[in-house]
C-alpha positions in Angstrom: -0.1 0.0 0.2 1.5 3.2 -1.1 1.9 6.0 2.1 0.8 9.8 1.5 3.3 11.8 0.2 4.5 14.7 2.1 2.7 18.0 0.6 6.3 19.3 0.6 7.5 17.4 -1.5 5.0 16.2 -4.0 6.4 14.3 -7.1 5.5 16.1 -10.0 4.2 13.6 -12.3 4.3 15.7 -15.6 7.6 15.1 -15.4 7.2 11.3 -15.6 3.8 10.7 -17.0 4.4 8.2 -19.2 5.9 6.0 -17.0 3.3 6.4 -14.4 0.7 5.5 -17.1 1.2 1.7 -17.6 -1.9 1.2 -20.0 -1.8 3.4 -23.7 -4.1 3.7 -26.3 -2.5 3.8 -30.0 -2.2 7.2 -31.6 -2.9 9.4 -28.3 -0.8 11.2 -25.8 -1.6 12.1 -22.7 -2.3 15.8 -22.5 0.0 17.7 -20.3 -1.9 20.6 -17.3 -0.1 23.9 -16.6 -1.1 22.8 -13.0 1.0 20.3 -11.3 -0.9 17.6 -9.1 1.8 19.5 -5.8 0.4 23.1 -6.9 -3.2 21.3 -6.8 -2.6 19.4 -3.3 -0.9 22.8 -1.7 -4.0 25.0 -2.7 -6.2 22.1 -1.0 -4.0 21.5 2.0 -4.2 17.6 1.4 -3.4 14.7 -0.2 -5.7 12.8 -2.7 -5.8 9.0 -2.2 -8.2 5.8 -2.7 -10.4 3.3 -0.5 -11.5 0.7 -1.9 -13.7 -1.4 0.6 -14.2 -4.8 -1.1 -16.6 -8.1 0.5 -19.2 -10.3 -0.1 -23.0 -9.5 -1.6 -24.6 -7.6 1.2 -21.7 -7.6 3.5 -22.0 -4.2 4.3 -19.6 -2.1 1.7 -22.1 0.7 0.8 -23.6 1.5 4.2 -19.8 1.7 5.8 -18.7 3.5 2.4 -21.4 5.6 2.1 -21.3 6.6 5.7 -17.2 7.8 5.3 -17.7 9.8 2.5 -21.0 11.4 4.9 -18.0 11.9 7.7 -15.5 13.7 5.2 -17.2 15.9 3.6 -18.7 17.1 6.5 -15.4 17.5 7.6 -14.4 19.6 4.5 -12.4 17.0 2.9 -13.3 16.9 -1.0 -14.5 12.7 -1.1 -17.1 11.1 -3.5 -18.2 7.6 -3.5 -18.3 5.0 -6.6 -20.4 2.4 -5.9 -20.5 -0.4 -7.9 -23.9 -0.5 -8.5 -24.6 3.0 -9.4 -21.7 2.4 -11.7 -23.3 -0.1 -14.0 -26.1 2.3 -14.4 -23.6 4.0 -16.7 -19.8 3.6 -17.2 -20.2 0.0 -16.7 -23.8 -0.3 -18.0 -22.9 -2.4 -20.7 -20.7 -5.4 -18.6 -21.9 -8.4 -17.6 -21.1 -10.3 -14.1 -18.9 -13.0 -15.9 -15.3 -13.2 -14.9 -13.8 -11.3 -17.6 -16.3 -8.9 -17.2 -15.8 -8.3 -13.6 -11.9 -8.1 -14.3 -13.3 -4.6 -16.9 -15.7 -3.2 -14.2 -12.8 -3.2 -11.4 -10.3 -2.0 -14.2 -12.4 0.9 -15.1 -13.4 1.7 -11.8 -9.6 1.7 -10.6 -9.2 4.2 -13.4 -11.9 6.7 -12.2 -11.2 6.4 -8.8 -7.0 7.5 -9.5 -8.7 10.1 -11.5 -10.7 11.4 -8.3 -7.0 10.9 -6.1 -5.1 12.7 -8.5 -7.4 15.9 -8.3 -6.8 16.1 -4.4 -10.0 14.0 -3.7 -10.9 11.2 -1.4 -12.1 8.6 -3.7 -14.5 5.9 -1.8 -14.9 2.9 -4.1 -17.8 0.1 -2.8 -17.3 -3.1 -5.2 -17.7 -6.6 -4.5 -14.4 -7.2 -6.9 -13.7 -10.7 -5.8 -10.6 -11.3 -7.3 -7.4 -10.5 -5.2 -5.3 -10.1 -8.7 -7.9 -7.3 -10.3 -7.6 -5.6 -6.6 -3.9 -6.1 -6.7 -4.1 -4.5 -10.5 -6.1 -1.6 -9.4 -3.8 -1.1 -6.3 -0.8 -1.0 -8.8 -2.4 1.4 -10.9 -2.3 4.1 -8.0 1.5 2.5 -7.1 2.6 3.4 -10.6 1.3 7.1 -10.0 2.6 7.6 -6.5 -0.9 7.6 -4.8 -2.2 5.7 -2.0 -4.8 3.1 -2.1 -5.9 1.1 1.0 -7.9 -1.9 0.5 -10.6 -2.0 3.4 -12.0 -5.6 3.4 -15.5 -5.7 4.8 -15.5 -9.3 6.4 -19.1 -10.7 6.7 -20.1 -14.4 6.5 -21.7 -15.3 4.2 -24.7 -16.9 6.1 -25.1 -13.2 7.8 -25.1 -12.2 4.4 -27.8 -14.0 3.0 -29.7 -13.5 6.1 -29.3 -9.6 5.0 -30.3 -10.1 1.5 -31.3 -6.3 0.7 -31.5 -6.8 -2.8 -33.1 -10.3 -3.2 -29.8 -12.0 -4.7 -28.9 -14.9 -2.6 -33.3 -15.7 -2.7 -32.4 -15.4 -6.7 -29.4 -17.6 -6.1 -30.8 -20.2 -4.0 -33.9 -20.2 -6.7 -31.5 -20.6 -9.8 -32.1 -17.5 -11.0 -28.8 -16.3 -10.5 -26.0 -18.7 -11.1 -22.8 -16.3 -10.8 -23.4 -14.5 -7.3 -19.9 -14.2 -5.8 -20.3 -16.0 -2.7 -22.5 -18.7 -4.5 -22.0 -19.6 -7.8 -18.9 -18.0 -7.7 -15.8 -17.4 -6.0 -14.2 -14.4 -3.7 -10.7 -14.4 -3.0 -10.4 -13.0 0.4 -8.0 -10.4 1.1 -4.4 -11.3 2.0 -3.0 -8.0 3.5 -6.2 -5.5 3.5 -4.7 -2.0 5.3 -8.1 -2.3 7.5 -10.6 -5.2 8.6 -13.9 -4.7 9.3 -16.2 -7.2 11.0 -19.5 -6.5 9.7 -22.1 -7.7 12.3 -19.9 -7.4 15.4 -19.2 -3.9 14.3 -21.4 -0.8 14.2 -21.3 1.6 11.5 -20.3 4.3 13.9 -17.4 1.7 15.0 -16.5 1.3 11.3 -16.3 4.8 10.5 -13.7 5.5 13.4 -11.6 2.9 12.5 -11.9 3.9 9.0 -10.9 7.6 10.1 -7.9 6.5 12.5 -6.4 4.8 9.4 -6.8 8.3 7.3 -5.0 9.7 9.9 -2.4 7.2 10.5 -1.8 7.6 6.8 -1.3 11.5 6.8 -4.3 11.6 4.9 -7.2 12.9 7.4 -7.2 13.9 11.2 -9.0 12.1 13.6 -12.2 13.9 14.8 -14.3 11.6 17.1 -18.3 12.3 16.6 -21.0 10.5 18.2 -24.0 9.6 16.2 -26.9 11.9 16.1 -28.9 9.5 18.9 -25.9 9.8 21.1 -25.8 5.9 20.9 -22.6 4.3 19.2 -24.3 4.3 15.6 -26.6 1.3 13.6 -25.5 -2.6 12.9 -24.3 -2.6 9.3 -27.6 -3.9 7.4 -26.1 -3.8 3.2 
C-alpha cells in the first residue's frame, strides 16, 4: 500500500507521466496540464487517495462507505463514493458478471478512482471486486502514480449476508435464477493483506467509521475527529 506523500515534496508527475501510465491507447498522447499535482494538493492542503471497500454482496460495504463519505465531506474533505451498483447504471452498464466482465468492471473503476485521487479527493470505492488479481491491479495502477490506495475488507460470513439479502440476490441464487452470484455460484478471494478489516455484524457502523478515520489519520490523509451519532448511541449495525 502506497503511503501518502508529504505535501512539501510532491513529485511533479507531469515530468514522468509516461512511466506512471502502464496502459496506453494507440495514436494518442497524455495531455499535460499546466497545473501540477503538487500545486493542486498544496492549494487544497491535503493529498488525494483511494479507499477500496471489498467484500461479499450484502456484507455492508455500501453502508460503511457511504457513511465515511458523509463524515469526510462534513469535515470539509473532498470525497466521492463510487458505488458498484451506481457505476453499472452508466460507465459499466454494458458489462455482465462473468469473470472477464468483472475484471473490466474493476479496471474501469480503478481508473476513475485514480483520477479522483489525483484531483486531491478521497475516492471511496464500494465494489465486490471478488478477484485478488484485479484488486492488485487497481493497487498497482495507483502505486505507479504514487497515489495512496487503501484496501478495506468488509468481512461478513456468507450466512449473515444471506440473512440480510436486501436486494434479494441470494434468494434468486437459491432458486436458480442467478447462477453467478459471488459467494454462491462464483468465488470470492479474501484479501490477504488489507489495510483494514471490518467485522460486519460485530461492529457498528459508527465504530467502523471511526476505524476508517483513524486509518486515514495514520496515513497522514485526514485528522482524527471523534463524533457521536445523532441519537447519542454507538450507531447502527451494518445492514447492507
